[in-house]
C-alpha positions in Angstrom: 123.8 61.5 129.3 123.3 61.1 125.8 126.7 60.8 123.8 125.7 63.8 121.4 125.2 66.1 124.3 128.8 67.0 124.8 129.6 67.6 128.6 132.3 70.4 129.0 133.1 73.0 131.4 131.2 76.1 131.2 133.8 78.3 129.4 134.4 75.7 127.0 130.7 75.0 126.2 130.2 78.6 125.7 133.0 78.8 123.0 132.1 75.8 121.3 128.6 76.8 121.1 129.4 80.2 119.8 131.6 78.9 117.1 128.5 76.5 115.9 126.5 79.7 115.7 129.1 81.4 113.6 129.6 78.4 111.4 125.6 78.2 110.9 125.5 82.0 109.9 128.2 81.2 107.1 126.4 78.5 105.8 123.3 80.8 105.4 125.6 83.5 104.1 126.9 81.2 101.3 123.3 80.0 100.6 122.1 83.7 100.5 124.8 84.4 98.0 124.2 81.3 95.8 120.6 82.0 95.6 121.2 85.4 94.4 124.4 84.9 92.3 123.0 86.3 89.2 122.2 89.6 91.1 125.5 89.5 92.8 127.7 88.6 90.1 131.4 89.4 90.7 131.0 89.5 94.6 133.9 87.1 95.2 135.9 88.6 92.6 136.1 92.3 93.4 135.8 92.1 97.0 138.6 90.8 99.0 138.3 87.6 101.1 139.8 89.7 104.1 137.1 92.3 103.7 134.2 89.8 103.4 135.3 87.9 106.6 136.3 90.9 108.6 132.8 92.6 107.9 130.7 89.4 108.2 132.4 88.9 111.6 131.3 92.3 112.9 128.0 91.8 111.9 127.7 88.0 113.0 129.0 88.8 116.2 126.5 91.5 117.1 123.6 89.3 115.9 124.9 86.2 117.8 125.3 88.3 120.9 122.2 90.0 120.7 120.3 86.8 120.2 122.3 84.6 122.6 122.6 86.8 125.6 120.0 85.2 127.6 121.5 81.8 126.9 124.9 82.8 128.0 123.5 84.4 131.0 121.6 81.1 132.0 124.6 79.0 130.9 127.1 80.9 133.2 124.7 81.5 136.2 127.0 80.8 139.2 124.4 79.1 141.5 124.4 75.5 142.3 120.9 74.6 140.8 122.4 75.9 137.5 124.9 73.2 137.4 122.1 70.4 137.3 121.8 68.3 134.3 118.0 69.4 133.9 118.9 73.0 133.9 121.8 72.8 131.6 119.7 70.4 129.2 117.0 73.1 129.0 120.0 75.9 128.5 121.2 73.8 125.7 117.9 73.3 124.0 117.3 77.2 124.4 120.6 77.7 122.3 119.4 75.3 119.6 116.1 76.9 119.3 117.3 80.5 119.0 119.8 79.7 116.6 117.6 77.5 114.5 115.1 80.3 114.2 118.2 82.8 113.1 119.0 80.1 110.4 115.4 80.0 109.2 115.3 83.9 108.8 118.6 84.3 107.2 117.4 81.7 104.7 113.9 82.9 104.2 115.6 86.3 103.5 117.6 84.8 100.7 114.6 84.5 98.7 112.9 88.1 99.6 116.4 89.7 98.4 115.3 89.4 94.7 112.3 91.7 95.4 113.7 94.2 97.5 117.8 94.1 96.9 118.4 94.3 100.7 118.1 92.4 103.9 114.6 92.6 105.6 114.3 95.2 108.3 111.7 95.5 111.1 109.2 97.5 109.0 108.3 94.2 107.4 106.0 93.7 110.3 104.2 96.8 109.4 104.2 96.0 105.8 102.4 92.9 105.8 100.2 93.7 108.8 96.9 94.1 106.9 97.4 90.9 104.6 95.3 88.0 105.2 97.1 85.7 102.7 100.5 85.4 104.1 100.1 81.6 105.1 99.4 80.8 101.4 102.3 82.9 100.2 104.6 81.4 102.7 103.3 77.9 101.7 104.0 78.4 98.1 107.4 79.7 98.8 108.2 76.8 100.9 107.5 74.5 98.3 109.2 76.5 95.8 112.3 76.7 97.7 112.3 73.3 99.3 116.0 73.0 99.4 116.4 76.1 101.6 113.7 74.5 104.0 115.8 71.2 103.8 119.0 73.1 104.6 117.4 74.9 107.6 116.4 71.7 109.0 119.8 70.2 108.4 121.4 72.9 110.2 119.0 72.9 113.1 119.6 69.2 113.4 123.3 69.5 113.4 123.2 72.0 116.1 121.0 69.7 118.0 123.5 66.8 117.7 126.6 68.9 118.3 125.6 71.6 121.0 127.7 71.3 124.3 126.2 71.5 127.8 128.1 72.5 130.8 128.0 69.9 133.6 129.4 69.4 137.0 132.7 67.7 137.1 132.6 64.4 138.8 128.8 64.7 139.5 129.6 67.4 142.6 129.3 71.2 142.7 132.6 72.6 143.7 133.2 76.4 144.7 135.8 76.5 142.1 133.4 75.7 139.3 131.1 78.3 140.6 133.7 81.0 140.8 134.9 80.1 137.2 131.4 80.5 136.0 131.1 84.1 137.8 134.5 85.2 136.5 133.6 84.1 132.9 130.2 85.8 133.2 131.7 89.0 134.4 134.3 89.0 131.8 131.7 88.2 129.1 129.7 91.3 129.9 132.2 94.0 128.3 133.1 91.7 125.6 129.5 91.3 124.9 128.8 95.1 125.0 131.9 95.5 122.6 130.7 92.9 120.1 127.1 94.2 120.2 128.5 97.8 119.1 130.9 96.6 116.6 134.0 98.0 118.5 135.7 99.2 121.7 136.9 102.8 121.1 134.8 105.7 122.0 135.0 106.8 118.4 133.0 103.7 117.3 129.1 104.2 117.5 127.0 100.9 117.5 127.3 99.5 113.9 124.1 100.0 111.8 123.2 98.3 108.4 124.9 101.1 106.5 128.2 100.2 107.9 128.1 97.1 105.8 129.0 99.0 102.8 132.6 99.7 104.0 133.5 96.0 103.4 132.1 95.8 99.6 132.5 97.7 96.5 128.9 97.8 95.5 125.8 98.6 97.6 123.6 95.5 96.8 126.6 93.5 98.0 126.1 94.8 101.5 123.2 92.4 102.1 125.8 89.4 101.7 127.7 90.8 104.4 125.0 91.6 106.8 122.6 89.0 108.5 118.7 89.2 108.9 118.6 89.0 112.7 120.9 92.0 112.9 119.1 93.9 110.2 115.7 93.3 112.0 117.1 93.9 115.6 118.9 97.1 114.9 116.0 98.6 113.4 113.5 98.0 116.0 112.4 101.1 117.8 115.3 103.2 115.9 114.5 106.8 114.6 114.4 106.5 111.0 115.2 109.9 110.0 118.2 112.0 111.4 118.7 115.4 110.2 122.1 116.0 108.8 123.7 119.5 109.0 125.5 119.8 105.8 124.5 123.2 105.4 125.0 125.7 108.1 122.0 128.1 107.3 118.5 127.6 105.8 119.4 130.0 103.2 122.4 128.0 102.1 120.5 124.9 101.9 117.5 126.4 100.0 120.1 127.8 97.4 121.5 124.4 96.9 118.0 122.7 96.5 114.6 123.0 97.6 111.5 121.1 97.3 109.1 124.0 97.5 107.5 124.8 94.0 105.7 128.2 93.4 102.5 128.4 91.5 102.9 128.7 87.8 100.6 128.9 84.9 100.1 126.1 82.4 103.0 125.3 80.2 101.0 124.7 77.2 98.3 127.5 77.9 98.6 128.8 74.3 97.6 125.5 72.8 94.6 124.4 74.9 91.1 125.8 74.4 90.0 128.0 77.1 87.0 125.6 77.9 89.4 122.3 77.9 90.1 120.9 81.3 92.2 117.6 81.2 91.5 114.8 83.1 94.4 112.6 84.4 95.0 108.9 84.7 98.0 107.6 86.6 98.5 103.8 85.9 100.9 102.0 88.3 101.6 98.6 87.2 103.0 96.1 89.5 106.5 95.0 89.0 106.5 96.2 85.2 110.4 97.0 85.0 111.9 98.9 82.1 113.8 95.8 81.4 110.5 94.0 80.0 109.5 96.7 77.4 111.0 96.1 74.0 110.7 99.8 72.8 112.9 101.0 75.7 115.7 98.6 75.0 116.5 98.9 71.4 120.3 98.1 72.1 119.6 95.1 74.4 121.0 91.8 73.0 122.7 93.3 70.1 119.4 95.2 69.0 117.5 92.0 68.8 115.5 92.1 72.0 111.8 92.4 71.6 110.4 92.3 75.1 107.2 90.9 76.4 105.1 94.3 75.9 103.7 94.5 72.4 100.9 96.9 73.4 103.1 99.1 75.8 105.7 99.0 73.0 103.1 100.8 70.6 102.0 103.0 73.3 105.6 104.4 73.8 105.7 105.5 70.2 102.6 107.7 70.9 104.0 108.9 74.4 106.8 111.0 75.4 109.5 108.8 77.1 112.9 109.5 78.4 116.5 108.4 77.8 116.7 107.2 81.5 113.9 106.6 83.8 113.9 105.2 87.4 111.7 104.3 90.3 112.8 105.8 93.7 112.3 102.5 95.6 112.2 98.8 95.5 108.8 98.1 97.0 105.1 98.6 96.1 105.0 100.9 99.4 107.8 102.9 97.9 106.3 103.3 94.6 103.0 105.0 95.6 104.3 107.9 97.7 106.9 108.6 95.0 104.7 108.7 92.2 101.5 110.4 93.7 103.2 112.7 96.5 106.7 112.9 95.1 108.1 111.5 98.1 111.3 109.1 97.6 112.1 106.3 99.7 115.3 107.1 102.1 116.0 104.6 104.8 112.7 103.0 105.0 109.3 103.1 103.2 107.7 106.4 104.1 104.2 104.8 104.7 105.7 102.5 107.5 107.6 105.5 109.2 106.0 107.7 111.9 106.6 110.6 109.4 103.6 109.1 107.7 101.3 111.1 110.2 102.6 114.3 108.9 100.6 116.5 106.8 101.1 115.2 103.3 100.2 116.7 100.0 99.9 115.1 96.6 98.7 115.3 93.1 95.1 114.3 94.3 95.1 117.1 97.1 96.2 119.7 94.4 93.8 118.8 91.8 91.0 118.1 94.3 91.3 121.8 95.4 90.7 122.6 91.9 87.5 120.8 91.7 88.6 117.6 90.4 87.0 114.3 91.3 89.6 112.1 92.6 89.7 108.3 92.8 92.2 105.5 93.4 91.9 101.9 92.4 93.5 98.7 93.7 92.0 95.4 93.2 93.3 93.9 96.5 91.3 93.4 99.7 90.5 96.9 101.1 93.1 98.2 103.3 95.9 96.0 101.7 99.5 97.5 102.0 97.9 100.7 103.7 96.9 102.0 100.3 93.6 103.0 101.2 94.7 105.0 104.2 97.4 106.7 102.3 94.9 107.4 99.2 92.7 109.1 101.5 95.2 111.0 103.6 96.7 112.4 100.2 93.4 113.7 98.7 91.8 110.7 96.9 88.0 111.2 97.5 86.9 107.8 96.6 88.6 104.3 96.7 87.8 101.3 94.8 89.0 98.1 95.9 88.0 94.2 96.0 84.8 95.2 98.0 83.5 97.5 95.2 84.5 95.4 92.5 82.5 92.6 94.1 79.5 94.6 94.6 79.3 95.8 90.9 76.9 93.2 89.3 78.5 93.9 85.8 81.6 92.0 86.5 82.6 88.5 87.9 82.9 89.4 91.5 84.9 86.8 93.6 85.2 84.5 90.5 87.8 87.0 89.2 90.0 87.1 92.4 93.5 85.5 91.6 93.3 83.4 95.1 96.3 85.3 96.4 96.6 89.0 96.1 93.8 90.8 94.1 91.4 90.8 91.1 93.0 89.9 87.9 94.2 92.7 86.0 92.1 92.3 82.9 88.6 92.6 84.6 89.7 95.1 87.2 90.9 97.5 84.5 87.8 97.1 82.6 85.9 98.0 85.8 88.0 100.9 86.3 87.2 102.1 82.7 83.5 101.6 83.6 83.5 103.6 86.8 85.4 106.4 85.0 82.6 106.8 82.6 80.3 107.5 85.4 82.6 109.9 87.1 82.2 113.6 86.9 84.9 115.4 84.9 87.4 116.7 85.3 88.8 113.5 87.2 92.2 112.3 88.5 92.2 108.5 88.6 95.1 106.3 89.8 95.0 102.5 89.6 97.5 100.1 91.1 97.5 96.8 89.3 98.4 93.4 91.1 98.9 90.5 88.6 102.4 90.6 87.6 103.4 89.9 91.1 104.6 86.8 92.9 103.4 83.9 92.8 103.5 84.8 89.1 100.3 83.3 87.9 97.9 84.0 85.1 94.0 83.3 84.5 93.3 79.8 83.6 92.1 80.9 80.2 95.4 82.3 79.4 97.8 79.7 80.4 98.3 78.5 76.7 98.1 82.1 75.4 100.9 83.1 77.8 103.0 79.9 78.6 106.1 79.8 80.8 109.0 81.4 79.1 112.5 82.9 80.4 111.8 83.6 83.9 108.4 83.2 86.0 107.4 86.9 85.7 107.4 86.9 81.8 104.1 85.4 81.1 102.4 87.8 83.7 104.1 90.8 82.1 102.5 89.7 78.9 99.1 89.1 80.4 99.3 92.3 82.0 100.3 94.1 78.6 97.3 92.5 77.2 95.0 93.7 80.0 96.4 97.3 79.3 95.5 97.0 75.5 91.9 96.1 76.5 91.8 99.1 79.0 92.8 101.4 76.4 90.5 99.9 74.1 87.7 100.6 76.4 88.8 103.8 77.2 89.0 105.0 73.6 85.3 104.4 73.3 84.8 106.8 76.2 83.9 110.6 75.4 86.6 111.5 78.2 89.6 109.9 76.2 90.7 112.6 73.9 90.8 115.2 76.9 92.7 112.9 79.4 96.4 112.7 80.2 97.8 109.2 80.7 100.7 108.6 83.0 102.2 104.8 82.8 104.8 103.4 85.0 105.7 100.6 87.3 105.8 100.6 91.2 109.4 99.0 91.0 111.5 96.5 89.2 111.4 92.7 89.5 113.0 89.6 88.6 115.6 90.0 86.0 117.6 88.1 83.5 119.9 91.0 82.1 123.2 91.8 83.9 122.6 95.7 83.7 119.0 95.4 85.3 120.6 93.6 88.3 123.2 96.5 88.9 122.9 99.1 91.5 121.3 101.6 89.1 119.6 99.1 86.6 117.8 97.8 89.4 115.8 101.1 89.7 114.8 101.4 86.0 111.2 101.9 85.5 109.3 102.9 82.4 107.6 106.4 82.6 105.3 107.3 79.8 103.3 110.6 79.3 100.5 109.8 76.8 98.3 112.4 75.6 95.9 111.3 72.9 95.3 114.8 71.6 99.0 115.7 71.7 98.1 119.2 72.8 99.6 119.0 76.2 102.6 116.4 75.6 103.9 115.5 72.1 105.3 112.0 71.7 108.8 111.2 71.2 112.1 110.1 73.2 113.6 112.9 75.1 117.1 113.3 76.4 117.6 113.4 80.1 116.6 111.7 83.3 113.0 111.0 84.6 112.1 109.5 88.1 109.0 108.8 89.9 109.0 111.8 92.0 108.9 113.9 89.0 105.5 112.6 87.9 103.7 114.9 90.2 105.4 118.2 89.5 105.2 117.4 85.9 101.6 117.1 85.9 101.1 120.1 87.6 103.3 122.0 85.6 101.3 120.8 82.4 98.1 121.6 84.0 99.1 124.7 85.8 99.6 125.0 89.6 97.4 127.8 91.4 99.1 127.5 94.6 102.7 126.4 95.9 103.3 122.9 96.9 106.0 120.7 97.9 107.6 117.8 95.8 110.9 116.4 96.0 111.0 116.1 92.1 111.1 118.4 89.2 108.9 119.5 86.2 110.3 117.4 83.4 109.1 119.6 80.5 110.1 122.9 82.3 113.8 121.6 83.4 116.7 121.6 80.8 117.5 117.7 80.0 121.0 118.2 81.3 119.6 119.4 84.6 117.3 116.4 85.2 118.4 114.1 88.0 117.2 111.1 89.9 117.9 109.8 93.6 117.5 106.5 95.1 118.6 104.7 98.3 120.5 101.2 98.2 121.5 99.4 101.3 122.9 102.4 103.2 123.9 104.3 100.0 122.5 107.4 98.6 122.6 107.4 94.6 122.5 110.6 92.5 122.1 110.3 88.8 122.6 113.3 86.7 124.3 114.4 83.6 125.5 111.1 82.4 127.0 110.2 85.8 126.0 108.1 88.9 127.5 109.3 92.2 127.2 107.0 95.4 127.4 108.4 98.8 127.8 106.4 101.9 124.8 107.2 104.3 126.9 106.5 107.6 130.0 108.7 106.6 128.5 111.1 104.2 131.4 110.5 102.0 131.3 109.5 98.1 132.1 106.0 97.6 132.1 105.9 93.7 131.4 107.6 90.6 130.4 105.9 87.4 129.4 106.8 83.8 125.7 105.7 83.3 126.8 104.2 80.1 129.1 102.0 82.1 126.2 99.6 82.5 127.7 97.1 85.0 129.5 100.0 86.9 132.8 98.4 86.5 135.0 101.6 86.3 134.9 103.8 89.3 136.2 107.3 88.0 135.8 108.9 91.7 137.5 112.1 91.5 138.1 112.3 87.9 135.0 114.5 86.8 134.6 118.1 87.5 130.9 117.8 88.2 131.4 115.5 91.2 131.5 118.5 93.8 128.3 119.8 92.5 126.7 116.4 92.5 127.8 115.8 96.2 126.4 119.4 97.1 123.1 118.7 95.5 122.8 115.0 96.9 123.5 116.4 100.5 121.1 119.2 100.0 118.3 116.7 98.9 119.0 114.4 102.0 119.0 117.2 104.5 115.8 118.8 103.1 114.2 115.5 103.1 115.3 114.4 106.8 114.6 118.0 108.2 111.2 118.1 106.8 110.2 114.7 107.6 111.3 115.4 111.3 109.7 118.9 111.4 106.5 118.1 109.5 107.1 120.5 106.6 105.9 118.1 103.7 103.3 120.9 102.6 104.1 124.7 102.2 
């Protein structure tokens, strides 16, 4: 036998190899933290080592047992042929293969964290099911993060060299050995169940992702305690939405919070000519976080910060903006339902859950019912990210994707494809401006841009104009800002421009080099601008209060007047007192509610408040839980929002 294939008794081989698996998971955990150290600053300082080890032990035990249960059964099989060297050699290689895959998953997820702020769950398979460019993306990341590839290979090699085999003693099978194997296997079964569940008492339910929060101070840090195999396995086939019962009666729940909005007249009816009907254009810019916009960060870097968006800075001066503005998710597929249908992301992206088959409304459906022409623009392959299906479901009558762009001989077709995701932003936004000029009024149009996205490239003609600076995305942000300038230049020449209301926001945030924007709340900061060239519907200026993605739909309908009731989880920003505005988000098993200058964090598993911070405490260093009289009201409101959301998802009540 090869001297590296260590022959041991079955129980000893079992314990030795499990210890190797734990060691591999811990090496991956350290690499995960190191790869994202700036976003997880202070992790080792404000969490105790005992809590980190205890939490990691629970989740690693569960994942290791789930993934290695077949290996254990084959290793301990109490039959004579299972003691042979060929059988045990195959079993040993099974162990090496299983745990090498687990290592690769953990290390790959270290890269993905910077985009999502959490461990990858099973919905990732649905999220990228329609994408045809994954091999290219994976190849780029393998080259970019070669050191993680090398680490995965090194750990796999170490497992292959040190994993033990269980062999016969003295080359013969004895009844005693078979008995030991059988007893070990029987003893292992209840221990395996306990380890998979995360505890032995009846009060312990099988641990879930949200349980990781009990071992850390901040929700984002739960990703370090978890591991990717656990996050994937625990979310396979699991019901996403479970209705809590915080409120005993419907009347009590509705009194605390309701997403039902009644019909209202236009809020600016007295300033709009009777024959004027406003068009609406909603621009969703990929990864265009609030951090990059200089005009929205006057105090950053002591007031010297200029950002990367000179055009959007000028647009801010002519738009209504807000003291605080947030996205409701961390992925592109979170942004579209939030912005266009007022549905936040709780637990998992709405588009990827069974609830996406519910009856769903949205700004497009509401305006289409009033005679608007509705169109959605996305320069990627038609069907990408499920956007085309969602757009059609929520009332968009027309869809313009890469196929339609290529068919328009006025533009460059495939020559304008970025090689990875979509048509470059500048030509695609010009294409959109041209299409709007041909569209019957009034119209609602929304566009989802693509260039400011990994792998962070700009067209060759702009590589000297927008060179590398700061972090990789900055040059893309400058290019997209330029593309937006060109779009508005084209739009200003159109007759519909002065009677159009524009909304500019991002789908989510992205790479960051400022500590605040890496915090539990800063990671959800998106710009939200309402730009009315006529200034008859919306006056420019910075407004006190909080805005969020799910407010865009009810705010637009409030400005234009709603002729029938609708369901939206947000609020009409211009009809809500600033001190009553709020924002919600879901962050690694923690619900967050920002309101009245405070941030409240509630554990999703236990429904208990974990922390309260002042929003001005930018790095969330001072937990003031129990010290503010607003806390009980915020807890009640957050629970009402969650219960309304879950019950309506499960009961198909997303429309009146």
